[in-house]
N, CA, C, O and the ligand as a Tripos MOL2 file, in Angstrom:
@<TRIPOS>MOLECULE
protein
  301   299    76     0     0
PROTEIN
NO_CHARGES

@<TRIPOS>ATOM
      1 N          23.6510  -11.3270   16.9700 N.3       1 MET1
      2 CA         22.6750  -11.3000   15.8710 C.3       1 MET1
      3 C          21.7060  -12.4690   16.0230 C.2       1 MET1
      4 O          22.1150  -13.5980   16.2920 O.2       1 MET1
      5 N          20.4500  -12.1900   15.8520 N.am      2 THR2
      6 CA         19.4470  -13.2420   15.8950 C.3       2 THR2
      7 C          19.3630  -13.9210   14.5340 C.2       2 THR2
      8 O          19.3280  -13.2660   13.4930 O.2       2 THR2
      9 N          19.3310  -15.2210   14.5680 N.am      3 THR3
     10 CA         19.2710  -15.9560   13.3120 C.3       3 THR3
     11 C          18.0140  -16.8160   13.2530 C.2       3 THR3
     12 O          17.3460  -17.0490   14.2600 O.2       3 THR3
     13 N          17.7200  -17.2720   12.0630 N.am      4 GLN4
     14 CA         16.5850  -18.1530   11.8680 C.3       4 GLN4
     15 C          17.0210  -19.3410   11.0130 C.2       4 GLN4
     16 O          17.9930  -19.2640   10.2620 O.2       4 GLN4
     17 N          16.2920  -20.4200   11.1420 N.am      5 THR5
     18 CA         16.5190  -21.5770   10.2830 C.3       5 THR5
     19 C          15.3960  -21.6380    9.2670 C.2       5 THR5
     20 O          14.2170  -21.5910    9.6210 O.2       5 THR5
     21 N          15.7690  -21.7430    8.0150 N.am      6 ILE6
     22 CA         14.7780  -21.8140    6.9400 C.3       6 ILE6
     23 C          15.0150  -23.0940    6.1460 C.2       6 ILE6
     24 O          16.1550  -23.4240    5.8180 O.2       6 ILE6
     25 N          13.9600  -23.7990    5.8450 N.am      7 THR7
     26 CA         14.0830  -24.9800    4.9880 C.3       7 THR7
     27 C          13.2810  -24.7610    3.7140 C.2       7 THR7
     28 O          12.1120  -24.3780    3.7480 O.2       7 THR7
     29 N          13.9400  -25.0130    2.5960 N.am      8 LEU8
     30 CA         13.2900  -24.8930    1.2920 C.3       8 LEU8
     31 C          13.2390  -26.2580    0.6370 C.2       8 LEU8
     32 O          14.1710  -27.0540    0.7550 O.2       8 LEU8
     33 N          12.1530  -26.5190   -0.0480 N.am      9 LYS9
     34 CA         12.0540  -27.6950   -0.9110 C.3       9 LYS9
     35 C          12.6030  -27.2860   -2.2660 C.2       9 LYS9
     36 O          12.1480  -26.3040   -2.8530 O.2       9 LYS9
     37 N          13.5910  -28.0440   -2.7700 N.am     10 ILE10
     38 CA         14.2340  -27.7000   -4.0390 C.3      10 ILE10
     39 C          13.8670  -28.7290   -5.0960 C.2      10 ILE10
     40 O          13.9990  -29.9330   -4.8750 O.2      10 ILE10
     41 N          13.4100  -28.2540   -6.2340 N.am     11 GLY11
     42 CA         13.0650  -29.1550   -7.3300 C.3      11 GLY11
     43 C          14.0600  -29.0580   -8.4630 C.2      11 GLY11
     44 O          14.5380  -27.9680   -8.7780 O.2      11 GLY11
     45 N          14.3790  -30.1860   -9.0810 N.am     12 GLY12
     46 CA         15.1880  -30.1850  -10.2910 C.3      12 GLY12
     47 C          16.6460  -30.5630  -10.0990 C.2      12 GLY12
     48 O          17.4070  -30.5760  -11.0670 O.2      12 GLY12
     49 N          17.0590  -30.8730   -8.8630 N.am     13 MET13
     50 CA         18.4520  -31.2540   -8.6390 C.3      13 MET13
     51 C          18.6530  -32.7230   -9.0010 C.2      13 MET13
     52 O          17.8750  -33.5930   -8.6100 O.2      13 MET13
     53 N          19.7260  -32.9740   -9.7640 N.am     14 GLU14
     54 CA         19.9690  -34.3540  -10.1990 C.3      14 GLU14
     55 C          21.3450  -34.8730   -9.8420 C.2      14 GLU14
     56 O          21.5730  -36.0820   -9.8840 O.2      14 GLU14
     57 N          22.2640  -33.9950   -9.4920 N.am     15 CYS15
     58 CA         23.6270  -34.4540   -9.2100 C.3      15 CYS15
     59 C          24.3260  -33.4770   -8.2780 C.2      15 CYS15
     60 O          23.7630  -32.4630   -7.8640 O.2      15 CYS15
     61 N          25.5700  -33.8150   -7.9640 N.am     16 GLY16
     62 CA         26.3540  -32.9750   -7.0680 C.3      16 GLY16
     63 C          26.5810  -31.5750   -7.6150 C.2      16 GLY16
     64 O          26.7160  -30.6170   -6.8530 O.2      16 GLY16
     65 N          26.6220  -31.4590   -8.9490 N.am     17 GLY17
     66 CA         26.7900  -30.1460   -9.5590 C.3      17 GLY17
     67 C          25.5930  -29.2570   -9.2900 C.2      17 GLY17
     68 O          25.7330  -28.0610   -9.0360 O.2      17 GLY17
     69 N          24.4090  -29.8590   -9.3500 N.am     18 CYS18
     70 CA         23.1780  -29.1170   -9.0410 C.3      18 CYS18
     71 C          23.1990  -28.6510   -7.5940 C.2      18 CYS18
     72 O          22.8440  -27.5130   -7.2890 O.2      18 CYS18
     73 N          23.6200  -29.5460   -6.7060 N.am     19 VAL19
     74 CA         23.6940  -29.2100   -5.2830 C.3      19 VAL19
     75 C          24.5930  -27.9960   -5.0870 C.2      19 VAL19
     76 O          24.2630  -27.0820   -4.3310 O.2      19 VAL19
     77 N          25.7340  -27.9950   -5.7750 N.am     20 LYS20
     78 CA         26.6850  -26.8790   -5.6610 C.3      20 LYS20
     79 C          26.0660  -25.5830   -6.1750 C.2      20 LYS20
     80 O          26.2250  -24.5250   -5.5660 O.2      20 LYS20
     81 N          25.3630  -25.6750   -7.2950 N.am     21 SER21
     82 CA         24.7260  -24.4830   -7.8720 C.3      21 SER21
     83 C          23.7300  -23.8780   -6.8960 C.2      21 SER21
     84 O          23.7130  -22.6660   -6.6810 O.2      21 SER21
     85 N          22.8970  -24.7380   -6.3050 N.am     22 VAL22
     86 CA         21.8870  -24.2550   -5.3620 C.3      22 VAL22
     87 C          22.5720  -23.6730   -4.1290 C.2      22 VAL22
     88 O          22.1810  -22.6230   -3.6180 O.2      22 VAL22
     89 N          23.5970  -24.3740   -3.6660 N.am     23 GLN23
     90 CA         24.3520  -23.9200   -2.5050 C.3      23 GLN23
     91 C          24.9500  -22.5330   -2.7410 C.2      23 GLN23
     92 O          24.8400  -21.6420   -1.8990 O.2      23 GLN23
     93 N          25.5870  -22.3700   -3.9090 N.am     24 ASN24
     94 CA         26.1940  -21.0800   -4.2370 C.3      24 ASN24
     95 C          25.1470  -19.9820   -4.3420 C.2      24 ASN24
     96 O          25.3340  -18.8800   -3.8270 O.2      24 ASN24
     97 N          24.0430  -20.2920   -5.0130 N.am     25 ALA25
     98 CA         22.9960  -19.2850   -5.2160 C.3      25 ALA25
     99 C          22.4730  -18.7830   -3.8710 C.2      25 ALA25
    100 O          22.3020  -17.5810   -3.6700 O.2      25 ALA25
    101 N          22.2230  -19.7090   -2.9640 N.am     26 LEU26
    102 CA         21.6790  -19.3140   -1.6620 C.3      26 LEU26
    103 C          22.7300  -18.6130   -0.8060 C.2      26 LEU26
    104 O          22.4140  -17.6760   -0.0720 O.2      26 LEU26
    105 N          23.9730  -19.0650   -0.9000 N.am     27 SER27
    106 CA         25.0510  -18.4490   -0.1120 C.3      27 SER27
    107 C          25.2580  -16.9960   -0.4880 C.2      27 SER27
    108 O          25.6870  -16.1880    0.3360 O.2      27 SER27
    109 N          24.9480  -16.6600   -1.7530 N.am     28 ASN28
    110 CA         25.1630  -15.2960   -2.2270 C.3      28 ASN28
    111 C          24.0730  -14.3240   -1.8120 C.2      28 ASN28
    112 O          24.2160  -13.1180   -2.0180 O.2      28 ASN28
    113 N          22.9880  -14.8180   -1.2340 N.am     29 VAL29
    114 CA         21.9270  -13.9170   -0.7760 C.3      29 VAL29
    115 C          22.3970  -13.2530    0.5200 C.2      29 VAL29
    116 O          22.7860  -13.9370    1.4670 O.2      29 VAL29
    117 N          22.3590  -11.9130    0.5570 N.am     30 PRO30
    118 CA         22.8350  -11.2050    1.7510 C.3      30 PRO30
    119 C          22.1190  -11.6660    3.0170 C.2      30 PRO30
    120 O          20.8930  -11.7710    3.0380 O.2      30 PRO30
    121 N          22.8770  -11.9380    4.0600 N.am     31 GLY31
    122 CA         22.2930  -12.3350    5.3380 C.3      31 GLY31
    123 C          22.2850  -13.8310    5.5570 C.2      31 GLY31
    124 O          22.0410  -14.3040    6.6670 O.2      31 GLY31
    125 N          22.5570  -14.5850    4.4860 N.am     32 VAL32
    126 CA         22.6130  -16.0420    4.6280 C.3      32 VAL32
    127 C          23.9730  -16.4340    5.1900 C.2      32 VAL32
    128 O          25.0120  -16.0580    4.6460 O.2      32 VAL32
    129 N          23.9590  -17.1910    6.2800 N.am     33 LEU33
    130 CA         25.1910  -17.5070    6.9870 C.3      33 LEU33
    131 C          25.7060  -18.9030    6.6640 C.2      33 LEU33
    132 O          26.9130  -19.1360    6.6020 O.2      33 LEU33
    133 N          24.7830  -19.8140    6.4630 N.am     34 LYS34
    134 CA         25.1890  -21.2070    6.2730 C.3      34 LYS34
    135 C          24.1160  -21.9170    5.4650 C.2      34 LYS34
    136 O          22.9240  -21.7130    5.6960 O.2      34 LYS34
    137 N          24.5330  -22.7470    4.5200 N.am     35 VAL35
    138 CA         23.5840  -23.4650    3.6750 C.3      35 VAL35
    139 C          23.9620  -24.9300    3.6120 C.2      35 VAL35
    140 O          25.1180  -25.2730    3.3620 O.2      35 VAL35
    141 N          22.9900  -25.7880    3.8380 N.am     36 GLU36
    142 CA         23.2020  -27.2220    3.6330 C.3      36 GLU36
    143 C          22.1510  -27.7170    2.6580 C.2      36 GLU36
    144 O          20.9500  -27.5800    2.8900 O.2      36 GLU36
    145 N          22.6270  -28.2970    1.5570 N.am     37 VAL37
    146 CA         21.7020  -28.8010    0.5370 C.3      37 VAL37
    147 C          21.7650  -30.3140    0.5300 C.2      37 VAL37
    148 O          22.8490  -30.8970    0.5090 O.2      37 VAL37
    149 N          20.6040  -30.9530    0.5470 N.am     38 SER38
    150 CA         20.5270  -32.4120    0.4800 C.3      38 SER38
    151 C          19.9070  -32.8370   -0.8420 C.2      38 SER38
    152 O          18.7700  -32.4890   -1.1590 O.2      38 SER38
    153 N          20.6810  -33.5930   -1.6000 N.am     39 LEU39
    154 CA         20.1810  -34.1100   -2.8760 C.3      39 LEU39
    155 C          19.1090  -35.1720   -2.6130 C.2      39 LEU39
    156 O          18.0840  -35.2060   -3.2930 O.2      39 LEU39
    157 N          19.3510  -36.0340   -1.6280 N.am     40 ASP40
    158 CA         18.4040  -37.1140   -1.2920 C.3      40 ASP40
    159 C          17.0440  -36.5720   -0.8910 C.2      40 ASP40
    160 O          16.0100  -37.0250   -1.3810 O.2      40 ASP40
    161 N          17.0600  -35.6040    0.0020 N.am     41 LYS41
    162 CA         15.7920  -35.0740    0.5240 C.3      41 LYS41
    163 C          15.2370  -33.9670   -0.3560 C.2      41 LYS41
    164 O          14.0880  -33.5560   -0.1890 O.2      41 LYS41
    165 N          16.0580  -33.4720   -1.3070 N.am     42 ALA42
    166 CA         15.6680  -32.3460   -2.1540 C.3      42 ALA42
    167 C          15.2870  -31.1310   -1.3150 C.2      42 ALA42
    168 O          14.2510  -30.5000   -1.5220 O.2      42 ALA42
    169 N          16.1570  -30.8310   -0.3680 N.am     43 THR43
    170 CA         15.9240  -29.6710    0.4820 C.3      43 THR43
    171 C          17.1940  -28.8380    0.6190 C.2      43 THR43
    172 O          18.3070  -29.3100    0.3880 O.2      43 THR43
    173 N          16.9880  -27.6000    0.9990 N.am     44 ALA44
    174 CA         18.0890  -26.7290    1.4130 C.3      44 ALA44
    175 C          17.7260  -26.1930    2.7860 C.2      44 ALA44
    176 O          16.6390  -25.6510    2.9880 O.2      44 ALA44
    177 N          18.6430  -26.3490    3.7240 N.am     45 THR45
    178 CA         18.4220  -25.8380    5.0710 C.3      45 THR45
    179 C          19.4190  -24.7320    5.3130 C.2      45 THR45
    180 O          20.6240  -24.9360    5.1690 O.2      45 THR45
    181 N          18.9230  -23.5510    5.6830 N.am     46 LEU46
    182 CA         19.8590  -22.4570    5.8950 C.3      46 LEU46
    183 C          19.7060  -21.7540    7.2290 C.2      46 LEU46
    184 O          18.6260  -21.6580    7.8130 O.2      46 LEU46
    185 N          20.8470  -21.2710    7.6710 N.am     47 GLN47
    186 CA         20.8950  -20.3610    8.8060 C.3      47 GLN47
    187 C          21.0330  -18.9710    8.2180 C.2      47 GLN47
    188 O          21.8990  -18.7270    7.3780 O.2      47 GLN47
    189 N          20.1910  -18.0730    8.6540 N.am     48 ALA48
    190 CA         20.2210  -16.7290    8.0800 C.3      48 ALA48
    191 C          19.8640  -15.7050    9.1480 C.2      48 ALA48
    192 O          19.2090  -16.0190   10.1430 O.2      48 ALA48
    193 N          20.3070  -14.4820    8.9180 N.am     49 ALA49
    194 CA         19.8940  -13.3860    9.7890 C.3      49 ALA49
    195 C          18.3750  -13.2950    9.7700 C.2      49 ALA49
    196 O          17.7420  -13.6150    8.7640 O.2      49 ALA49
    197 N          17.7920  -12.8600   10.8790 N.am     50 GLU50
    198 CA         16.3250  -12.8850   10.9510 C.3      50 GLU50
    199 C          15.6630  -11.9100    9.9880 C.2      50 GLU50
    200 O          14.4560  -11.9740    9.7550 O.2      50 GLU50
    201 N          16.4740  -10.9940    9.4230 N.am     51 THR51
    202 CA         15.9340  -10.0330    8.4600 C.3      51 THR51
    203 C          15.7460  -10.6460    7.0680 C.2      51 THR51
    204 O          15.0810  -10.0580    6.2150 O.2      51 THR51
    205 N          16.3290  -11.8210    6.8410 N.am     52 VAL52
    206 CA         16.2460  -12.4410    5.5120 C.3      52 VAL52
    207 C          14.8330  -12.9380    5.2500 C.2      52 VAL52
    208 O          14.2320  -13.6310    6.0710 O.2      52 VAL52
    209 N          14.3240  -12.5650    4.0840 N.am     53 ARG53
    210 CA         12.9700  -12.9580    3.6990 C.3      53 ARG53
    211 C          13.0140  -14.1510    2.7590 C.2      53 ARG53
    212 O          14.0520  -14.4730    2.1800 O.2      53 ARG53
    213 N          11.8800  -14.7870    2.6240 N.am     54 MET54
    214 CA         11.7690  -15.9710    1.7780 C.3      54 MET54
    215 C          11.9380  -15.6350    0.2870 C.2      54 MET54
    216 O          12.5570  -16.3960   -0.4570 O.2      54 MET54
    217 N          11.3830  -14.4860   -0.1430 N.am     55 GLU55
    218 CA         11.3260  -14.1800   -1.5760 C.3      55 GLU55
    219 C          12.6990  -14.1680   -2.2680 C.2      55 GLU55
    220 O          12.8620  -14.8220   -3.2980 O.2      55 GLU55
    221 N          13.6980  -13.4320   -1.7190 N.am     56 PRO56
    222 CA         14.9880  -13.4030   -2.4130 C.3      56 PRO56
    223 C          15.6740  -14.7690   -2.4590 C.2      56 PRO56
    224 O          16.4600  -15.0480   -3.3640 O.2      56 PRO56
    225 N          15.3700  -15.6120   -1.4800 N.am     57 LEU57
    226 CA         15.9530  -16.9540   -1.4770 C.3      57 LEU57
    227 C          15.3850  -17.7760   -2.6260 C.2      57 LEU57
    228 O          16.1150  -18.4340   -3.3680 O.2      57 LEU57
    229 N          14.0710  -17.7200   -2.7520 N.am     58 ILE58
    230 CA         13.4010  -18.4700   -3.8140 C.3      58 ILE58
    231 C          13.8210  -17.9400   -5.1840 C.2      58 ILE58
    232 O          14.0290  -18.6990   -6.1310 O.2      58 ILE58
    233 N          13.9380  -16.6070   -5.2580 N.am     59 GLU59
    234 CA         14.3760  -15.9770   -6.4990 C.3      59 GLU59
    235 C          15.7800  -16.4480   -6.8940 C.2      59 GLU59
    236 O          16.0350  -16.7370   -8.0630 O.2      59 GLU59
    237 N          16.6770  -16.5220   -5.9250 N.am     60 ALA60
    238 CA         18.0540  -16.9350   -6.1970 C.3      60 ALA60
    239 C          18.0960  -18.3650   -6.7340 C.2      60 ALA60
    240 O          18.8430  -18.6620   -7.6660 O.2      60 ALA60
    241 N          17.2970  -19.2390   -6.1450 N.am     61 VAL61
    242 CA         17.2590  -20.6380   -6.5980 C.3      61 VAL61
    243 C          16.6580  -20.7220   -7.9980 C.2      61 VAL61
    244 O          17.1420  -21.4670   -8.8500 O.2      61 VAL61
    245 N          15.6010  -19.9490   -8.2210 N.am     62 THR62
    246 CA         14.9500  -19.9410   -9.5290 C.3      62 THR62
    247 C          15.9050  -19.4430  -10.6070 C.2      62 THR62
    248 O          15.9610  -19.9970  -11.7040 O.2      62 THR62
    249 N          16.6550  -18.3930  -10.2830 N.am     63 GLU63
    250 CA         17.6140  -17.8480  -11.2450 C.3      63 GLU63
    251 C          18.7190  -18.8480  -11.5680 C.2      63 GLU63
    252 O          19.2830  -18.8240  -12.6620 O.2      63 GLU63
    253 N          19.0280  -19.7290  -10.6150 N.am     64 ALA64
    254 CA         20.0480  -20.7550  -10.8410 C.3      64 ALA64
    255 C          19.4800  -21.9160  -11.6540 C.2      64 ALA64
    256 O          20.2210  -22.8160  -12.0490 O.2      64 ALA64
    257 N          18.1680  -21.9010  -11.9070 N.am     65 GLY65
    258 CA         17.5740  -22.9030  -12.7780 C.3      65 GLY65
    259 C          16.8220  -24.0180  -12.0660 C.2      65 GLY65
    260 O          16.5390  -25.0570  -12.6620 O.2      65 GLY65
    261 N          16.4980  -23.8070  -10.7950 N.am     66 PHE66
    262 CA         15.7940  -24.8380  -10.0260 C.3      66 PHE66
    263 C          14.5120  -24.2600   -9.4390 C.2      66 PHE66
    264 O          14.2830  -23.0500   -9.4580 O.2      66 PHE66
    265 N          13.6930  -25.1500   -8.9220 N.am     67 ASP67
    266 CA         12.4550  -24.7100   -8.2810 C.3      67 ASP67
    267 C          12.6560  -24.6950   -6.7710 C.2      67 ASP67
    268 O          13.3850  -25.5190   -6.2200 O.2      67 ASP67
    269 N          11.9990  -23.7480   -6.1110 N.am     68 ALA68
    270 CA         12.0850  -23.6900   -4.6600 C.3      68 ALA68
    271 C          10.7400  -23.2900   -4.0820 C.2      68 ALA68
    272 O          10.0330  -22.4430   -4.6270 O.2      68 ALA68
    273 N          10.4060  -23.9200   -2.9660 N.am     69 GLU69
    274 CA          9.2440  -23.4780   -2.2100 C.3      69 GLU69
    275 C           9.5290  -23.6430   -0.7250 C.2      69 GLU69
    276 O          10.2680  -24.5420   -0.3230 O.2      69 GLU69
    277 N           8.9420  -22.7750    0.0870 N.am     70 PRO70
    278 CA          9.2060  -22.8190    1.5250 C.3      70 PRO70
    279 C           8.6650  -24.0980    2.1460 C.2      70 PRO70
    280 O           7.5320  -24.4980    1.8810 O.2      70 PRO70
    281 N           9.4700  -24.7240    2.9620 N.am     71 LEU71
    282 CA          9.0020  -25.8750    3.7440 C.3      71 LEU71
    283 C           8.7560  -25.4480    5.1780 C.2      71 LEU71
    284 O           7.7370  -25.7900    5.7780 O.2      71 LEU71
    285 N           9.7100  -24.6900    5.7220 N.am     72 ALA72
    286 CA          9.5720  -24.2720    7.1140 C.3      72 ALA72
    287 C          10.4710  -23.0930    7.4170 C.2      72 ALA72
    288 O          11.5830  -22.9920    6.8990 O.2      72 ALA72
    289 N           9.9800  -22.2100    8.2550 N.am     73 GLY73
    290 CA         10.8070  -21.1500    8.7940 C.3      73 GLY73
    291 C          10.4270  -21.0440   10.2510 C.2      73 GLY73
    292 O           9.2700  -21.2730   10.6040 O.2      73 GLY73
    293 N          11.3740  -20.7040   11.1050 N.am     74 ASP74
    294 CA         11.0170  -20.7180   12.5430 C.3      74 ASP74
    295 C          10.5240  -19.3700   13.0330 C.2      74 ASP74
    296 O          10.3350  -19.1810   14.2350 O.2      74 ASP74
    297 N          10.3120  -18.4260   12.1180 N.am     75 ASN75
    298 CA          9.6200  -17.1990   12.5410 C.3      75 ASN75
    299 C           8.8880  -16.5230   11.3920 C.2      75 ASN75
    300 O           8.2600  -15.4820   11.5870 O.2      75 ASN75
    301 CU         23.2570  -31.7000  -11.7940 Cu       76 CU76
@<TRIPOS>BOND
     1     1     2 1
     2     2     3 1
     3     3     4 2
     4     3     5 am
     5     5     6 1
     6     6     7 1
     7     7     8 2
     8     7     9 am
     9     9    10 1
    10    10    11 1
    11    11    12 2
    12    11    13 am
    13    13    14 1
    14    14    15 1
    15    15    16 2
    16    15    17 am
    17    17    18 1
    18    18    19 1
    19    19    20 2
    20    19    21 am
    21    21    22 1
    22    22    23 1
    23    23    24 2
    24    23    25 am
    25    25    26 1
    26    26    27 1
    27    27    28 2
    28    27    29 am
    29    29    30 1
    30    30    31 1
    31    31    32 2
    32    31    33 am
    33    33    34 1
    34    34    35 1
    35    35    36 2
    36    35    37 am
    37    37    38 1
    38    38    39 1
    39    39    40 2
    40    39    41 am
    41    41    42 1
    42    42    43 1
    43    43    44 2
    44    43    45 am
    45    45    46 1
    46    46    47 1
    47    47    48 2
    48    47    49 am
    49    49    50 1
    50    50    51 1
    51    51    52 2
    52    51    53 am
    53    53    54 1
    54    54    55 1
    55    55    56 2
    56    55    57 am
    57    57    58 1
    58    58    59 1
    59    59    60 2
    60    59    61 am
    61    61    62 1
    62    62    63 1
    63    63    64 2
    64    63    65 am
    65    65    66 1
    66    66    67 1
    67    67    68 2
    68    67    69 am
    69    69    70 1
    70    70    71 1
    71    71    72 2
    72    71    73 am
    73    73    74 1
    74    74    75 1
    75    75    76 2
    76    75    77 am
    77    77    78 1
    78    78    79 1
    79    79    80 2
    80    79    81 am
    81    81    82 1
    82    82    83 1
    83    83    84 2
    84    83    85 am
    85    85    86 1
    86    86    87 1
    87    87    88 2
    88    87    89 am
    89    89    90 1
    90    90    91 1
    91    91    92 2
    92    91    93 am
    93    93    94 1
    94    94    95 1
    95    95    96 2
    96    95    97 am
    97    97    98 1
    98    98    99 1
    99    99   100 2
   100    99   101 am
   101   101   102 1
   102   102   103 1
   103   103   104 2
   104   103   105 am
   105   105   106 1
   106   106   107 1
   107   107   108 2
   108   107   109 am
   109   109   110 1
   110   110   111 1
   111   111   112 2
   112   111   113 am
   113   113   114 1
   114   114   115 1
   115   115   116 2
   116   115   117 am
   117   117   118 1
   118   118   119 1
   119   119   120 2
   120   119   121 am
   121   121   122 1
   122   122   123 1
   123   123   124 2
   124   123   125 am
   125   125   126 1
   126   126   127 1
   127   127   128 2
   128   127   129 am
   129   129   130 1
   130   130   131 1
   131   131   132 2
   132   131   133 am
   133   133   134 1
   134   134   135 1
   135   135   136 2
   136   135   137 am
   137   137   138 1
   138   138   139 1
   139   139   140 2
   140   139   141 am
   141   141   142 1
   142   142   143 1
   143   143   144 2
   144   143   145 am
   145   145   146 1
   146   146   147 1
   147   147   148 2
   148   147   149 am
   149   149   150 1
   150   150   151 1
   151   151   152 2
   152   151   153 am
   153   153   154 1
   154   154   155 1
   155   155   156 2
   156   155   157 am
   157   157   158 1
   158   158   159 1
   159   159   160 2
   160   159   161 am
   161   161   162 1
   162   162   163 1
   163   163   164 2
   164   163   165 am
   165   165   166 1
   166   166   167 1
   167   167   168 2
   168   167   169 am
   169   169   170 1
   170   170   171 1
   171   171   172 2
   172   171   173 am
   173   173   174 1
   174   174   175 1
   175   175   176 2
   176   175   177 am
   177   177   178 1
   178   178   179 1
   179   179   180 2
   180   179   181 am
   181   181   182 1
   182   182   183 1
   183   183   184 2
   184   183   185 am
   185   185   186 1
   186   186   187 1
   187   187   188 2
   188   187   189 am
   189   189   190 1
   190   190   191 1
   191   191   192 2
   192   191   193 am
   193   193   194 1
   194   194   195 1
   195   195   196 2
   196   195   197 am
   197   197   198 1
   198   198   199 1
   199   199   200 2
   200   199   201 am
   201   201   202 1
   202   202   203 1
   203   203   204 2
   204   203   205 am
   205   205   206 1
   206   206   207 1
   207   207   208 2
   208   207   209 am
   209   209   210 1
   210   210   211 1
   211   211   212 2
   212   211   213 am
   213   213   214 1
   214   214   215 1
   215   215   216 2
   216   215   217 am
   217   217   218 1
   218   218   219 1
   219   219   220 2
   220   219   221 am
   221   221   222 1
   222   222   223 1
   223   223   224 2
   224   223   225 am
   225   225   226 1
   226   226   227 1
   227   227   228 2
   228   227   229 am
   229   229   230 1
   230   230   231 1
   231   231   232 2
   232   231   233 am
   233   233   234 1
   234   234   235 1
   235   235   236 2
   236   235   237 am
   237   237   238 1
   238   238   239 1
   239   239   240 2
   240   239   241 am
   241   241   242 1
   242   242   243 1
   243   243   244 2
   244   243   245 am
   245   245   246 1
   246   246   247 1
   247   247   248 2
   248   247   249 am
   249   249   250 1
   250   250   251 1
   251   251   252 2
   252   251   253 am
   253   253   254 1
   254   254   255 1
   255   255   256 2
   256   255   257 am
   257   257   258 1
   258   258   259 1
   259   259   260 2
   260   259   261 am
   261   261   262 1
   262   262   263 1
   263   263   264 2
   264   263   265 am
   265   265   266 1
   266   266   267 1
   267   267   268 2
   268   267   269 am
   269   269   270 1
   270   270   271 1
   271   271   272 2
   272   271   273 am
   273   273   274 1
   274   274   275 1
   275   275   276 2
   276   275   277 am
   277   277   278 1
   278   278   279 1
   279   279   280 2
   280   279   281 am
   281   281   282 1
   282   282   283 1
   283   283   284 2
   284   283   285 am
   285   285   286 1
   286   286   287 1
   287   287   288 2
   288   287   289 am
   289   289   290 1
   290   290   291 1
   291   291   292 2
   292   291   293 am
   293   293   294 1
   294   294   295 1
   295   295   296 2
   296   295   297 am
   297   297   298 1
   298   298   299 1
   299   299   300 2
@<TRIPOS>SUBSTRUCTURE
     1 MET1         2 RESIDUE 1 A MET
     2 THR2         6 RESIDUE 1 A THR
     3 THR3        10 RESIDUE 1 A THR
     4 GLN4        14 RESIDUE 1 A GLN
     5 THR5        18 RESIDUE 1 A THR
     6 ILE6        22 RESIDUE 1 A ILE
     7 THR7        26 RESIDUE 1 A THR
     8 LEU8        30 RESIDUE 1 A LEU
     9 LYS9        34 RESIDUE 1 A LYS
    10 ILE10       38 RESIDUE 1 A ILE
    11 GLY11       42 RESIDUE 1 A GLY
    12 GLY12       46 RESIDUE 1 A GLY
    13 MET13       50 RESIDUE 1 A MET
    14 GLU14       54 RESIDUE 1 A GLU
    15 CYS15       58 RESIDUE 1 A CYS
    16 GLY16       62 RESIDUE 1 A GLY
    17 GLY17       66 RESIDUE 1 A GLY
    18 CYS18       70 RESIDUE 1 A CYS
    19 VAL19       74 RESIDUE 1 A VAL
    20 LYS20       78 RESIDUE 1 A LYS
    21 SER21       82 RESIDUE 1 A SER
    22 VAL22       86 RESIDUE 1 A VAL
    23 GLN23       90 RESIDUE 1 A GLN
    24 ASN24       94 RESIDUE 1 A ASN
    25 ALA25       98 RESIDUE 1 A ALA
    26 LEU26      102 RESIDUE 1 A LEU
    27 SER27      106 RESIDUE 1 A SER
    28 ASN28      110 RESIDUE 1 A ASN
    29 VAL29      114 RESIDUE 1 A VAL
    30 PRO30      118 RESIDUE 1 A PRO
    31 GLY31      122 RESIDUE 1 A GLY
    32 VAL32      126 RESIDUE 1 A VAL
    33 LEU33      130 RESIDUE 1 A LEU
    34 LYS34      134 RESIDUE 1 A LYS
    35 VAL35      138 RESIDUE 1 A VAL
    36 GLU36      142 RESIDUE 1 A GLU
    37 VAL37      146 RESIDUE 1 A VAL
    38 SER38      150 RESIDUE 1 A SER
    39 LEU39      154 RESIDUE 1 A LEU
    40 ASP40      158 RESIDUE 1 A ASP
    41 LYS41      162 RESIDUE 1 A LYS
    42 ALA42      166 RESIDUE 1 A ALA
    43 THR43      170 RESIDUE 1 A THR
    44 ALA44      174 RESIDUE 1 A ALA
    45 THR45      178 RESIDUE 1 A THR
    46 LEU46      182 RESIDUE 1 A LEU
    47 GLN47      186 RESIDUE 1 A GLN
    48 ALA48      190 RESIDUE 1 A ALA
    49 ALA49      194 RESIDUE 1 A ALA
    50 GLU50      198 RESIDUE 1 A GLU
    51 THR51      202 RESIDUE 1 A THR
    52 VAL52      206 RESIDUE 1 A VAL
    53 ARG53      210 RESIDUE 1 A ARG
    54 MET54      214 RESIDUE 1 A MET
    55 GLU55      218 RESIDUE 1 A GLU
    56 PRO56      222 RESIDUE 1 A PRO
    57 LEU57      226 RESIDUE 1 A LEU
    58 ILE58      230 RESIDUE 1 A ILE
    59 GLU59      234 RESIDUE 1 A GLU
    60 ALA60      238 RESIDUE 1 A ALA
    61 VAL61      242 RESIDUE 1 A VAL
    62 THR62      246 RESIDUE 1 A THR
    63 GLU63      250 RESIDUE 1 A GLU
    64 ALA64      254 RESIDUE 1 A ALA
    65 GLY65      258 RESIDUE 1 A GLY
    66 PHE66      262 RESIDUE 1 A PHE
    67 ASP67      266 RESIDUE 1 A ASP
    68 ALA68      270 RESIDUE 1 A ALA
    69 GLU69      274 RESIDUE 1 A GLU
    70 PRO70      278 RESIDUE 1 A PRO
    71 LEU71      282 RESIDUE 1 A LEU
    72 ALA72      286 RESIDUE 1 A ALA
    73 GLY73      290 RESIDUE 1 A GLY
    74 ASP74      294 RESIDUE 1 A ASP
    75 ASN75      298 RESIDUE 1 A ASN
    76 CU76       301 GROUP 0 **** ****
């Protein structure tokens, strides 16, 4: 399976609980394989199947109560 790396800028995280919420929200999006959330950098870096689009990822973060915007995707 071909995968891609996606980085999102996450707004509104203040503690480890927030990090977990964002992590869970992104992990539940179909096709997402691995998620690393950094509270310091306010980013989420994910490995995902190449079919995964930006919109459902941002939607998942928004539904969890945080802001998200694309920082980088490698395709
Ligand atoms: Cu928190």
